[in-house]
MINUTI-51003 format. One record per residue (C-alpha): x, y, z; residue in three letters. Coordinates in Angstrom, 2 decimals, padded with zeros to 5 digits. Example, Ala and Ser with C-alpha at 12.3 -4.5 7.8 and 13.67 -1.06 7.14 Angstrom:
<sites>
       X       Y       Z selum
  012.30 -004.50  007.80   Ala
  013.67 -001.06  007.14   Ser
</sites>
This chain:
<sites>
       X       Y       Z selum
  001.95 -058.77 -026.81   Met
  004.62 -061.04 -024.57   Lys
  004.00 -064.54 -024.62   Asp
  002.05 -066.87 -021.96   Val
  004.32 -069.09 -019.91   Arg
  002.31 -072.01 -019.26   Ile
  003.21 -073.33 -016.00   Ile
  001.41 -077.33 -015.68   Lys
  000.71 -078.51 -012.03   Arg
  000.63 -082.31 -011.37   Tyr
 -001.61 -084.15 -008.92   Gln
  001.65 -084.37 -006.52   Asn
  001.39 -080.46 -006.62   Arg
  004.38 -079.60 -008.18   Lys
  004.58 -076.82 -010.53   Leu
  006.52 -077.36 -013.93   Tyr
  007.36 -074.15 -016.37   Asp
  007.34 -075.38 -019.78   Thr
  008.96 -072.46 -020.96   Phe
  012.24 -073.29 -018.63   Gln
  011.77 -076.95 -018.41   Ser
  012.14 -077.10 -014.86   Cys
  010.12 -077.36 -011.90   Tyr
  009.47 -074.36 -009.84   Val
  008.08 -072.99 -006.57   Thr
  005.51 -070.35 -005.67   Leu
  007.92 -067.73 -005.08   Glu
  009.72 -068.51 -008.35   Glu
  006.66 -068.12 -010.21   Ile
  005.97 -064.63 -008.02   Ala
  009.41 -063.74 -009.67   Gln
  008.22 -064.68 -013.18   Ile
  005.41 -062.24 -012.69   Ile
  007.19 -059.58 -011.17   Arg
  009.39 -059.30 -013.98   Glu
  006.72 -058.65 -016.40   Gly
  005.93 -061.96 -017.90   His
  002.38 -063.53 -018.33   Glu
  001.83 -066.90 -016.98   Ile
 -001.18 -069.59 -017.34   Gln
 -001.24 -072.20 -014.67   Val
 -003.32 -075.62 -016.15   Ile
 -004.04 -078.62 -014.11   Asp
 -002.04 -081.44 -016.02   Asn
 -005.04 -083.96 -015.55   Lys
 -008.10 -082.25 -016.03   Ser
 -006.76 -079.36 -018.32   Lys
 -008.50 -076.61 -016.51   Asn
 -007.12 -073.25 -015.99   Asp
 -005.65 -072.69 -012.34   Ile
 -004.12 -069.44 -012.74   Thr
 -006.49 -067.26 -010.44   Tyr
 -006.07 -069.90 -007.83   Met
 -002.67 -070.12 -007.79   Thr
 -001.90 -066.54 -007.75   Gln
 -004.41 -066.55 -004.88   Ile
 -002.32 -069.15 -003.18   Gln
  000.83 -067.12 -004.29   Leu
 -000.39 -064.18 -002.25   Leu
 -001.30 -066.14  000.81   Phe
  001.83 -067.59  000.98   Asp
  003.74 -063.91  000.73   Gln
  001.18 -062.73  003.52   Glu
  002.27 -065.70  005.64   Arg
  006.11 -065.28  005.05   Lys
  005.38 -061.40  005.88   Ser
  007.11 -060.13  008.81   Leu
  004.85 -057.18  009.25   Lys
  001.27 -057.83  010.77   Pro
 -001.47 -057.98  008.74   Gly
 -004.33 -055.65  008.85   Asn
 -007.37 -057.38  009.87   Val
 -009.84 -054.27  009.79   Glu
 -009.00 -054.11  005.89   Leu
 -009.93 -058.12  005.84   Leu
 -013.31 -057.34  007.43   Lys
 -014.30 -054.94  005.33   Arg
 -013.22 -057.25  002.20   Val
 -015.14 -060.34  003.70   Ile
 -017.96 -057.51  004.46   Arg
 -018.21 -056.06  000.99   Ser
 -021.22 -057.10 -001.17   Glu
 -018.94 -059.69 -003.34   Glu
 -017.17 -060.90 -000.11   Gly
 -013.94 -061.06 -002.09   Thr
 -010.63 -059.49 -002.25   Leu
 -010.93 -059.18 -006.24   Thr
 -014.49 -057.92 -006.12   Gly
 -013.63 -055.24 -003.33   Tyr
 -010.60 -053.93 -005.15   Ile
 -013.00 -053.82 -008.30   Gln
 -015.41 -051.81 -006.58   Ala
 -012.79 -049.76 -005.33   Leu
 -011.72 -049.10 -008.65   Glu
 -015.04 -048.25 -009.43   Ser
 -015.60 -045.62 -007.14   Lys
 -012.07 -043.69 -007.97   Leu
 -012.73 -044.35 -011.79   Asn
 -009.40 -046.25 -012.22   Leu
 -008.90 -049.04 -014.51   Thr
 -006.04 -051.40 -013.35   Phe
 -005.38 -053.18 -016.89   Glu
 -002.61 -051.30 -017.46   Ala
  000.61 -051.86 -015.27   Pro
  001.71 -048.19 -015.69   Val
 -001.79 -046.54 -014.69   Ala
 -001.70 -049.25 -011.85   Ala
  001.59 -048.08 -010.85   Glu
  001.08 -044.51 -011.30   Ala
 -002.33 -044.58 -009.44   Ala
 -000.68 -046.78 -006.22   Met
  000.10 -043.69 -003.83   Pro
 -003.53 -042.45 -004.55   Phe
 -004.71 -045.42 -003.55   Met
 -002.96 -045.76 -000.69   Ala
 -003.78 -042.59  001.00   Thr
 -007.59 -043.15  000.12   Asn
 -007.15 -046.56  001.49   Leu
 -005.49 -044.84  004.68   Asn
 -008.66 -042.58  005.30   Ser
 -010.97 -045.05  004.24   Ser
 -009.50 -047.17  007.21   Met
 -009.92 -044.20  009.65   Glu
 -013.29 -043.54  008.86   Asn
 -014.27 -047.32  009.28   Ser
 -012.41 -047.50  012.55   Thr
 -014.15 -044.71  013.88   Thr
 -017.44 -045.72  012.60   Leu
 -016.86 -049.19  014.16   Asn
</sites>
């Protein structure tokens, strides 16, 4: 198992990578994750694990910077889903497709399959609305 890199978030919202002993940006954290490293983000004051919220913020930041227009219909389906959350929507999709994305290799192998199903799902949903 790989070591977990601890990132501390300070009150001034700065993120400090304890492994590299330096401050990092959200984009640098994204790169750390892309390289296959596990991270854990800890609020320095409360000592709460804020990894999930940091990664959601990272995704939002990447979406905001994207030059491609976002898919409003997909977001509506996520919001209208039972849980109303992105992770809930993906977990329901995994369940319907009998997939588990805990293993990175399985996730990468299933991506073309999921993209096809998402596209056909989007087409069906657009024709129904």
